[in-house]
C-alpha positions as a Markdown table, in Angstrom:
| # | Residue | x | y | z |
|---|---|---|---|---|
| 1 | Unk | 15.7 | 113.6 | 51.1 |
| 2 | Unk | 14.6 | 116.6 | 53.0 |
| 3 | Unk | 15.0 | 114.7 | 56.2 |
| 4 | Unk | 18.5 | 113.8 | 55.3 |
| 5 | Unk | 19.3 | 117.4 | 54.5 |
| 6 | Unk | 18.1 | 118.5 | 57.9 |
| 7 | Unk | 20.5 | 116.0 | 59.4 |
| 8 | Unk | 18.1 | 113.3 | 60.6 |
| 9 | Unk | 19.6 | 109.8 | 60.4 |
| 10 | Unk | 17.1 | 107.1 | 59.3 |
| 11 | Unk | 17.4 | 103.6 | 60.6 |
| 12 | Unk | 15.1 | 100.8 | 59.3 |
| 13 | Unk | 12.6 | 103.4 | 58.0 |
| 14 | Unk | 12.5 | 105.4 | 61.2 |
| 15 | Unk | 14.4 | 108.3 | 62.6 |
| 16 | Unk | 16.9 | 108.0 | 65.4 |
| 17 | Unk | 16.5 | 110.8 | 67.9 |
| 18 | Unk | 19.7 | 109.9 | 69.8 |
| 19 | Unk | 22.1 | 111.1 | 67.1 |
| 20 | Unk | 20.1 | 113.9 | 65.5 |
| 21 | Unk | 22.2 | 116.7 | 64.0 |
| 22 | Unk | 20.5 | 119.9 | 62.8 |
| 23 | Unk | 21.8 | 122.9 | 60.7 |
| 24 | Unk | 24.2 | 120.9 | 58.5 |
| 25 | Unk | 23.9 | 118.9 | 55.3 |
| 26 | Unk | 24.4 | 115.2 | 55.0 |
| 27 | Unk | 27.9 | 115.6 | 53.4 |
| 28 | Unk | 29.0 | 118.0 | 56.2 |
| 29 | Unk | 27.7 | 115.6 | 58.8 |
| 30 | Unk | 29.8 | 112.8 | 57.3 |
| 31 | Unk | 33.0 | 114.9 | 56.9 |
| 32 | Unk | 32.9 | 116.7 | 60.3 |
| 33 | Unk | 34.0 | 114.9 | 63.4 |
| 34 | Unk | 31.5 | 114.9 | 66.2 |
| 35 | Unk | 32.2 | 113.5 | 69.6 |
| 36 | Unk | 29.8 | 110.9 | 70.8 |
| 37 | Unk | 27.6 | 112.2 | 73.6 |
| 38 | Unk | 28.0 | 108.9 | 75.4 |
| 39 | Unk | 31.7 | 107.8 | 75.2 |
| 40 | Unk | 32.3 | 104.1 | 75.4 |
| 41 | Unk | 34.2 | 103.3 | 78.5 |
| 42 | Unk | 36.2 | 100.1 | 79.0 |
| 43 | Unk | 34.2 | 97.7 | 81.1 |
| 44 | Unk | 36.3 | 96.6 | 84.0 |
| 45 | Unk | 34.9 | 94.5 | 86.7 |
| 46 | Unk | 36.1 | 95.6 | 90.1 |
| 47 | Unk | 36.1 | 93.4 | 93.1 |
| 48 | Unk | 35.5 | 95.1 | 96.4 |
| 49 | Unk | 36.7 | 94.0 | 99.7 |
| 50 | Unk | 33.6 | 95.3 | 101.5 |
| 51 | Unk | 30.1 | 93.8 | 101.8 |
| 52 | Unk | 27.8 | 94.9 | 99.0 |
| 53 | Unk | 24.7 | 96.9 | 99.9 |
| 54 | Unk | 22.2 | 94.7 | 98.1 |
| 55 | Unk | 22.6 | 91.0 | 97.4 |
| 56 | Unk | 21.5 | 89.9 | 94.0 |
| 57 | Unk | 19.9 | 86.7 | 95.3 |
| 58 | Unk | 19.0 | 84.9 | 98.4 |
| 59 | Unk | 21.8 | 82.4 | 97.8 |
| 60 | Unk | 24.3 | 84.9 | 99.1 |
| 61 | Unk | 22.5 | 85.5 | 102.4 |
| 62 | Unk | 24.6 | 84.6 | 105.5 |
| 63 | Unk | 27.7 | 83.8 | 103.3 |
| 64 | Unk | 31.2 | 85.2 | 103.0 |
| 65 | Unk | 31.1 | 87.4 | 100.0 |
| 66 | Unk | 34.7 | 86.5 | 99.1 |
| 67 | Unk | 34.7 | 82.7 | 99.2 |
| 68 | Unk | 30.9 | 82.1 | 99.5 |
| 69 | Unk | 31.3 | 79.9 | 102.6 |
| 70 | Unk | 28.7 | 79.8 | 105.4 |
| 71 | Unk | 30.9 | 79.0 | 108.4 |
| 72 | Unk | 32.6 | 82.4 | 108.7 |
| 73 | Unk | 32.3 | 86.1 | 107.7 |
| 74 | Unk | 34.5 | 88.1 | 105.3 |
| 75 | Unk | 36.6 | 89.5 | 108.2 |
| 76 | Unk | 37.7 | 86.0 | 109.2 |
| 77 | Unk | 38.1 | 84.7 | 105.7 |
| 78 | Unk | 41.2 | 82.6 | 105.2 |
| 79 | Unk | 41.5 | 83.2 | 101.5 |
| 80 | Unk | 44.5 | 85.4 | 100.5 |
| 81 | Unk | 43.9 | 89.1 | 100.1 |
| 82 | Unk | 44.1 | 90.3 | 96.5 |
| 83 | Unk | 44.8 | 93.8 | 95.3 |
| 84 | Unk | 42.5 | 95.1 | 92.6 |
| 85 | Unk | 45.2 | 97.4 | 91.1 |
| 86 | Unk | 48.1 | 95.0 | 90.5 |
| 87 | Unk | 46.0 | 91.8 | 90.8 |
| 88 | Unk | 48.6 | 90.3 | 93.2 |
| 89 | Unk | 48.1 | 88.7 | 96.5 |
| 90 | Unk | 49.3 | 89.8 | 99.9 |
| 91 | Unk | 48.1 | 93.4 | 100.2 |
| 92 | Unk | 45.0 | 95.6 | 99.6 |
| 93 | Unk | 44.6 | 98.3 | 97.0 |
| 94 | Unk | 45.1 | 101.1 | 99.5 |
| 95 | Unk | 48.5 | 99.8 | 100.4 |
| 96 | Unk | 49.6 | 99.0 | 96.8 |
| 97 | Unk | 52.9 | 100.5 | 95.7 |
| 98 | Unk | 52.7 | 99.6 | 92.0 |
| 99 | Unk | 52.2 | 103.2 | 90.8 |
| 100 | Unk | 54.5 | 105.0 | 93.3 |
| 101 | Unk | 57.7 | 104.7 | 91.3 |
| 102 | Unk | 59.4 | 102.5 | 93.9 |
| 103 | Unk | 61.2 | 99.6 | 92.6 |
| 104 | Unk | 60.3 | 96.7 | 94.8 |
| 105 | Unk | 62.4 | 93.5 | 94.9 |
| 106 | Unk | 60.1 | 90.6 | 94.1 |
| 107 | Unk | 62.5 | 88.2 | 95.7 |
| 108 | Unk | 62.2 | 89.7 | 99.1 |
| 109 | Unk | 59.9 | 87.7 | 101.4 |
| 110 | Unk | 57.7 | 90.4 | 102.8 |
| 111 | Unk | 54.2 | 89.1 | 103.5 |
| 112 | Unk | 52.8 | 92.6 | 104.3 |
| 113 | Unk | 53.9 | 96.0 | 103.3 |
| 114 | Unk | 53.0 | 98.9 | 105.5 |
| 115 | Unk | 52.8 | 102.5 | 104.4 |
| 116 | Unk | 55.5 | 104.8 | 105.8 |
| 117 | Unk | 58.3 | 102.2 | 106.1 |
| 118 | Unk | 61.7 | 103.1 | 104.8 |
| 119 | Unk | 62.6 | 100.9 | 101.8 |
| 120 | Unk | 66.3 | 101.0 | 102.4 |
| 121 | Unk | 68.3 | 101.6 | 105.6 |
| 122 | Unk | 72.0 | 101.5 | 106.3 |
| 123 | Unk | 73.8 | 99.9 | 109.3 |
| 124 | Unk | 77.5 | 99.6 | 109.9 |
| 125 | Unk | 78.6 | 96.3 | 111.4 |
| 126 | Unk | 81.8 | 96.6 | 113.5 |
| 127 | Unk | 84.7 | 94.3 | 112.9 |
| 128 | Unk | 84.9 | 91.8 | 115.7 |
| 129 | Unk | 86.9 | 88.6 | 116.3 |
| 130 | Unk | 83.8 | 86.5 | 115.8 |
| 131 | Unk | 83.2 | 88.2 | 112.4 |
| 132 | Unk | 86.7 | 87.5 | 111.2 |
| 133 | Unk | 86.6 | 83.9 | 112.5 |
| 134 | Unk | 83.3 | 83.3 | 110.6 |
| 135 | Unk | 84.8 | 84.8 | 107.4 |
| 136 | Unk | 87.8 | 82.5 | 107.6 |
| 137 | Unk | 85.4 | 79.6 | 108.3 |
| 138 | Unk | 83.4 | 80.4 | 105.1 |
| 139 | Unk | 86.5 | 80.3 | 102.9 |
| 140 | Unk | 86.8 | 76.5 | 103.5 |
| 141 | Unk | 83.1 | 75.9 | 102.9 |
| 142 | Unk | 81.1 | 74.7 | 99.9 |
| 143 | Unk | 77.5 | 74.7 | 98.7 |
| 144 | Unk | 76.3 | 71.2 | 97.9 |
| 145 | Unk | 73.3 | 70.4 | 95.7 |
| 146 | Unk | 71.8 | 67.1 | 96.5 |
| 147 | Unk | 71.0 | 65.3 | 93.2 |
| 148 | Unk | 67.6 | 63.6 | 93.0 |
| 149 | Unk | 66.5 | 60.9 | 93.6 |
| 150 | Unk | 68.0 | 61.0 | 97.1 |
| 151 | Unk | 66.8 | 59.4 | 100.3 |
| 152 | Unk | 68.2 | 61.4 | 103.2 |
| 153 | Unk | 65.8 | 60.2 | 105.8 |
| 154 | Unk | 64.1 | 62.3 | 108.4 |
| 155 | Unk | 67.3 | 64.2 | 109.4 |
| 156 | Unk | 69.2 | 65.2 | 106.2 |
| 157 | Unk | 71.8 | 67.1 | 108.1 |
| 158 | Unk | 72.9 | 64.2 | 110.2 |
| 159 | Unk | 72.9 | 61.9 | 107.2 |
| 160 | Unk | 75.2 | 64.1 | 105.2 |
| 161 | Unk | 77.6 | 64.6 | 108.2 |
| 162 | Unk | 77.8 | 60.8 | 108.7 |
| 163 | Unk | 78.5 | 60.2 | 105.1 |
| 164 | Unk | 81.2 | 62.8 | 104.9 |
| 165 | Unk | 82.9 | 61.5 | 108.1 |
| 166 | Unk | 83.0 | 57.9 | 106.6 |
| 167 | Unk | 84.3 | 59.2 | 103.3 |
| 168 | Unk | 87.1 | 61.6 | 104.5 |
| 169 | Unk | 87.7 | 60.4 | 108.0 |
| 170 | Unk | 87.1 | 62.0 | 111.4 |
| 171 | Unk | 84.1 | 62.4 | 113.6 |
| 172 | Unk | 80.6 | 63.6 | 112.7 |
| 173 | Unk | 81.1 | 66.9 | 114.6 |
| 174 | Unk | 84.1 | 67.8 | 112.5 |
| 175 | Unk | 81.7 | 68.5 | 109.6 |
| 176 | Unk | 79.2 | 71.3 | 110.1 |
| 177 | Unk | 76.2 | 71.1 | 107.7 |
| 178 | Unk | 73.3 | 73.6 | 107.5 |
| 179 | Unk | 70.4 | 74.0 | 105.1 |
| 180 | Unk | 71.0 | 76.9 | 102.7 |
| 181 | Unk | 68.2 | 76.7 | 100.2 |
| 182 | Unk | 65.5 | 74.2 | 99.2 |
| 183 | Unk | 68.0 | 71.6 | 97.9 |
| 184 | Unk | 71.3 | 73.2 | 98.7 |
| 185 | Unk | 73.3 | 72.6 | 101.9 |
| 186 | Unk | 76.2 | 74.6 | 103.3 |
| 187 | Unk | 79.1 | 72.3 | 104.3 |
| 188 | Unk | 81.9 | 73.6 | 106.5 |
| 189 | Unk | 84.9 | 71.4 | 106.0 |
| 190 | Unk | 87.8 | 70.6 | 108.4 |
| 191 | Unk | 91.4 | 71.5 | 107.7 |
| 192 | Unk | 92.3 | 68.2 | 106.2 |
| 193 | Unk | 89.6 | 68.4 | 103.6 |
| 194 | Unk | 90.2 | 71.3 | 101.2 |
| 195 | Unk | 87.2 | 72.8 | 99.5 |
| 196 | Unk | 89.0 | 72.9 | 96.1 |
| 197 | Unk | 89.1 | 69.1 | 96.0 |
| 198 | Unk | 85.4 | 68.8 | 96.3 |
| 199 | Unk | 84.8 | 71.6 | 93.8 |
| 200 | Unk | 87.0 | 70.1 | 91.1 |
| 201 | Unk | 84.9 | 66.9 | 91.1 |
| 202 | Unk | 81.7 | 67.2 | 89.2 |
| 203 | Unk | 79.7 | 64.7 | 91.2 |
| 204 | Unk | 80.7 | 63.3 | 94.6 |
| 205 | Unk | 79.3 | 59.9 | 95.5 |
| 206 | Unk | 78.5 | 59.3 | 99.1 |
| 207 | Unk | 76.6 | 56.4 | 100.8 |
| 208 | Unk | 73.3 | 56.4 | 98.9 |
| 209 | Unk | 73.2 | 59.8 | 97.3 |
| 210 | Unk | 75.2 | 62.1 | 95.1 |
| 211 | Unk | 76.0 | 65.8 | 95.6 |
| 212 | Unk | 77.5 | 68.5 | 93.4 |
| 213 | Unk | 79.7 | 71.1 | 95.2 |
| 214 | Unk | 80.0 | 74.7 | 94.2 |
| 215 | Unk | 82.1 | 77.6 | 95.5 |
| 216 | Unk | 80.5 | 79.7 | 98.2 |
| 217 | Unk | 81.7 | 83.0 | 96.7 |
| 218 | Unk | 80.3 | 86.5 | 96.9 |
| 219 | Unk | 76.8 | 87.1 | 98.0 |
| 220 | Unk | 74.2 | 87.7 | 95.3 |
| 221 | Unk | 73.2 | 91.3 | 96.2 |
| 222 | Unk | 76.6 | 92.4 | 97.6 |
| 223 | Unk | 78.2 | 95.6 | 96.3 |
| 224 | Unk | 81.7 | 97.0 | 96.9 |
| 225 | Unk | 81.7 | 99.8 | 99.5 |
| 226 | Unk | 84.4 | 101.9 | 101.1 |
| 227 | Unk | 83.9 | 104.7 | 103.6 |
| 228 | Unk | 85.3 | 108.1 | 102.8 |
| 229 | Unk | 85.9 | 109.7 | 106.2 |
| 230 | Unk | 87.3 | 108.8 | 109.6 |
| 231 | Unk | 86.5 | 111.0 | 112.6 |
| 232 | Unk | 86.9 | 111.2 | 116.3 |
| 233 | Unk | 83.7 | 111.8 | 118.2 |
| 234 | Unk | 82.8 | 112.3 | 121.8 |
| 235 | Unk | 79.6 | 110.9 | 123.3 |
| 236 | Unk | 78.4 | 113.1 | 126.1 |
| 237 | Unk | 75.9 | 112.1 | 128.8 |
| 238 | Unk | 76.5 | 108.4 | 128.2 |
| 239 | Unk | 75.2 | 106.1 | 131.0 |
| 240 | Unk | 77.7 | 104.2 | 133.0 |
| 241 | Unk | 75.9 | 100.9 | 132.4 |
| 242 | Unk | 76.7 | 101.0 | 128.7 |
| 243 | Unk | 80.2 | 102.4 | 129.0 |
| 244 | Unk | 81.7 | 99.5 | 127.0 |
| 245 | Unk | 83.1 | 99.1 | 123.5 |
| 246 | Unk | 80.4 | 96.6 | 122.3 |
| 247 | Unk | 77.5 | 98.8 | 123.5 |
| 248 | Unk | 79.0 | 102.0 | 122.0 |
| 249 | Unk | 79.7 | 100.1 | 118.7 |
| 250 | Unk | 76.0 | 99.2 | 118.5 |
| 251 | Unk | 75.0 | 102.9 | 119.2 |
| 252 | Unk | 77.2 | 104.4 | 116.5 |
| 253 | Unk | 76.4 | 101.7 | 114.0 |
| 254 | Unk | 73.5 | 103.7 | 112.6 |
| 255 | Unk | 75.8 | 106.4 | 111.1 |
| 256 | Unk | 79.4 | 104.9 | 111.2 |
| 257 | Unk | 81.6 | 101.9 | 112.0 |
| 258 | Unk | 83.4 | 101.8 | 115.3 |
| 259 | Unk | 87.2 | 101.5 | 115.0 |
| 260 | Unk | 88.7 | 102.1 | 118.5 |
| 261 | Unk | 88.3 | 103.9 | 121.7 |
| 262 | Unk | 90.6 | 106.3 | 123.5 |
| 263 | Unk | 93.0 | 105.0 | 126.2 |
| 264 | Unk | 91.6 | 107.4 | 128.8 |
| 265 | Unk | 88.1 | 106.3 | 127.9 |
| 266 | Unk | 89.0 | 102.6 | 128.3 |
| 267 | Unk | 90.7 | 103.3 | 131.6 |
| 268 | Unk | 87.5 | 105.1 | 132.7 |
| 269 | Unk | 89.4 | 107.9 | 134.4 |
| 270 | Unk | 87.1 | 110.6 | 132.9 |
| 271 | Unk | 83.4 | 109.7 | 132.6 |
| 272 | Unk | 82.4 | 113.1 | 131.1 |
| 273 | Unk | 82.6 | 111.8 | 127.5 |
| 274 | Unk | 83.3 | 108.5 | 125.6 |
| 275 | Unk | 85.9 | 109.4 | 123.0 |
| 276 | Unk | 86.2 | 107.0 | 120.0 |
| 277 | Unk | 87.2 | 106.8 | 116.4 |
| 278 | Unk | 84.7 | 105.9 | 113.6 |
| 279 | Unk | 84.6 | 105.7 | 109.8 |
| 280 | Unk | 81.6 | 106.9 | 107.9 |
| 281 | Unk | 80.4 | 107.8 | 104.5 |
| 282 | Unk | 79.3 | 111.4 | 105.1 |
| 283 | Unk | 79.8 | 113.8 | 107.9 |
| 284 | Unk | 76.2 | 114.9 | 107.6 |
| 285 | Unk | 75.1 | 111.5 | 108.8 |
| 286 | Unk | 76.4 | 112.2 | 112.3 |
| 287 | Unk | 73.3 | 113.2 | 114.4 |
| 288 | Unk | 73.4 | 115.9 | 117.1 |
| 289 | Unk | 71.6 | 113.7 | 119.7 |
| 290 | Unk | 71.3 | 110.0 | 119.7 |
| 291 | Unk | 68.7 | 108.5 | 122.0 |
| 292 | Unk | 69.7 | 105.2 | 123.6 |
| 293 | Unk | 67.0 | 103.0 | 125.2 |
| 294 | Unk | 68.2 | 101.0 | 128.2 |
| 295 | Unk | 65.7 | 98.8 | 129.9 |
| 296 | Unk | 62.6 | 101.1 | 130.2 |
| 297 | Unk | 64.5 | 104.4 | 130.0 |
| 298 | Unk | 65.6 | 106.5 | 127.1 |
| 299 | Unk | 68.7 | 108.6 | 127.5 |
| 300 | Unk | 69.7 | 111.5 | 125.1 |
| 301 | Unk | 73.4 | 111.1 | 124.2 |
| 302 | Unk | 74.9 | 114.2 | 122.6 |
| 303 | Unk | 77.4 | 113.4 | 119.7 |
| 304 | Unk | 80.2 | 115.9 | 119.4 |
| 305 | Unk | 82.2 | 115.7 | 116.2 |
| 306 | Unk | 85.8 | 116.5 | 117.4 |
| 307 | Unk | 88.0 | 116.0 | 114.3 |
| 308 | Unk | 87.8 | 114.3 | 111.0 |
| 309 | Unk | 89.9 | 113.5 | 107.9 |
| 310 | Unk | 89.3 | 112.3 | 104.4 |
| 311 | Unk | 90.1 | 108.7 | 103.4 |
| 312 | Unk | 89.2 | 108.6 | 99.7 |
| 313 | Unk | 89.5 | 111.4 | 97.2 |
| 314 | Unk | 86.6 | 112.3 | 94.9 |
| 315 | Unk | 83.6 | 112.5 | 97.3 |
| 316 | Unk | 80.3 | 114.0 | 96.6 |
| 317 | Unk | 80.1 | 117.6 | 97.7 |
| 318 | Unk | 82.3 | 119.6 | 100.0 |
| 319 | Unk | 82.6 | 118.4 | 103.6 |
| 320 | Unk | 81.4 | 120.7 | 106.4 |
| 321 | Unk | 83.8 | 123.0 | 108.2 |
| 322 | Unk | 85.6 | 121.5 | 111.2 |
| 323 | Unk | 84.6 | 122.8 | 114.6 |
| 324 | Unk | 86.2 | 126.2 | 115.5 |
| 325 | Unk | 88.6 | 126.7 | 118.4 |
| 326 | Unk | 91.3 | 124.5 | 119.7 |
| 327 | Unk | 90.3 | 120.9 | 119.8 |
| 328 | Unk | 90.7 | 118.8 | 122.8 |
| 329 | Unk | 93.1 | 116.4 | 121.0 |
| 330 | Unk | 95.6 | 119.3 | 120.3 |
| 331 | Unk | 95.6 | 120.5 | 123.9 |
| 332 | Unk | 96.2 | 116.9 | 125.1 |
| 333 | Unk | 99.1 | 116.5 | 122.7 |
| 334 | Unk | 100.8 | 119.7 | 123.8 |
| 335 | Unk | 100.3 | 118.8 | 127.4 |
| 336 | Unk | 101.7 | 115.4 | 126.8 |
| 337 | Unk | 104.7 | 116.9 | 124.9 |
| 338 | Unk | 105.5 | 119.3 | 127.7 |
| 339 | Unk | 105.4 | 116.6 | 130.3 |
| 340 | Unk | 107.6 | 114.4 | 128.1 |
| 341 | Unk | 110.2 | 117.2 | 127.7 |
| 342 | Unk | 110.3 | 117.7 | 131.5 |
| 343 | Unk | 110.7 | 114.0 | 132.1 |
| 344 | Unk | 113.6 | 113.9 | 129.6 |
| 345 | Unk | 115.2 | 116.8 | 131.3 |
| 346 | Unk | 115.0 | 115.0 | 134.7 |
| 347 | Unk | 116.5 | 111.8 | 133.1 |
| 348 | Unk | 119.4 | 113.8 | 131.6 |
| 349 | Unk | 120.1 | 115.4 | 135.0 |
| 350 | Unk | 120.1 | 112.0 | 136.6 |
| 351 | Unk | 122.5 | 110.7 | 133.9 |
| 352 | Unk | 124.8 | 113.6 | 134.5 |
| 353 | Unk | 124.7 | 112.9 | 138.2 |
| 354 | Unk | 125.5 | 109.3 | 137.5 |
| 355 | Unk | 128.4 | 110.2 | 135.3 |
| 356 | Unk | 131.0 | 110.1 | 138.1 |
| 357 | Unk | 132.1 | 106.6 | 137.1 |
| 358 | Unk | 133.1 | 107.8 | 133.6 |
| 359 | Unk | 134.9 | 110.9 | 135.0 |
| 360 | Unk | 136.7 | 108.7 | 137.5 |
| 361 | Unk | 138.1 | 106.6 | 134.7 |
| 362 | Unk | 139.2 | 109.7 | 132.8 |
| 363 | Unk | 141.0 | 111.0 | 136.0 |
| 364 | Unk | 142.9 | 107.8 | 136.4 |
| 365 | Unk | 144.2 | 108.0 | 132.8 |
| 366 | Unk | 145.4 | 111.5 | 133.3 |
| 367 | Unk | 142.9 | 113.2 | 131.0 |
| 368 | Unk | 141.2 | 116.5 | 131.5 |
| 369 | Unk | 138.5 | 116.3 | 134.1 |
| 370 | Unk | 135.1 | 117.6 | 133.5 |
| 371 | Unk | 134.1 | 120.8 | 135.1 |
| 372 | Unk | 130.5 | 119.8 | 135.5 |
| 373 | Unk | 129.0 | 121.5 | 138.5 |
| 374 | Unk | 126.3 | 119.0 | 139.1 |
| 375 | Unk | 128.3 | 115.7 | 139.2 |
| 376 | Unk | 130.0 | 114.4 | 142.4 |
| 377 | Unk | 133.4 | 114.0 | 140.8 |
| 378 | Unk | 133.7 | 117.8 | 140.1 |
| 379 | Unk | 132.8 | 118.7 | 143.7 |
| 380 | Unk | 135.4 | 116.2 | 145.0 |
| 381 | Unk | 138.1 | 117.6 | 142.8 |
| 382 | Unk | 137.3 | 121.1 | 143.9 |
| 383 | Unk | 137.7 | 120.1 | 147.6 |
| 384 | Unk | 141.1 | 118.4 | 146.8 |
| 385 | Unk | 142.4 | 121.6 | 145.2 |
| 386 | Unk | 141.3 | 123.8 | 148.1 |
| 387 | Unk | 143.0 | 121.4 | 150.5 |
């Protein structure tokens, strides 16, 4: 009993020195919470990607410590790399992004993720005739699911094209077929075969197989987007070899969508700057210098924001102040207006000079003749009066 008062814990008739508590009674020792000197840690078994320092047995000598094969080392092992943090394949623990707060899309086919890569980037694709033609071509296209069992042979695309040509008429080249997913095919139909007719049918029977057609609507990850600003920019120090609309559209695609180029720029009468109009989301996206790599040379192209205007109301934040001073566009408009006025004045003078026919008709009818100094009829009448 004295041993219990001193705080010694007895176990099977002996004292345990590992949990000995002195200076308290037995009741206080039961009530008071004492932390264990050796906390129990969860036992996790970590798998390392490096060679262990000591091998537990001679069986592992000269073997790959990952797959235990003798014909190669761990550096040349063909087994998939597994992360010890998220227990997934394809990357190591030092490149794992599970705990970084970044939402990764598991449907993206990325075999290897490198640190420092931007997760999302934005590129503006210019509107071209080829893009509009392909968009109209997709409107009369369907997605076909081949129902199993189906024997499409060694070339499923040619088999489907031949079956559609025999069913709806025409040649095999009139139907364009491409593989879209594992079992789905994209079928581009000709004009005499509307896509709604194939979609209304639940199952379409062809030669030796059946297909179910669906509408090729909006893309799965597509979102509505509308640019908020349109601006005129000038590209200074642009090389002459890339002084074309397609090349400039690809240069500005990183911060805006190309709309059109200036007439003087297209005529190449002034090679100091390439002036064009773009649409963009934010004026702060326009860089000061854009480096363009041509062949084995890199050229710094200065981007000058000349003028801008808002397209959509309710944007985020106030836009920056437009450049101070008189813009080039305003000077060009005033110069063009002055030249237009001078040209109209010359035309009016010519018309007044050519008005002798009308004055001659008035003189024959006995009406009052014009006293215009510049026309020939007035000068002829003056000579007659003096004679």
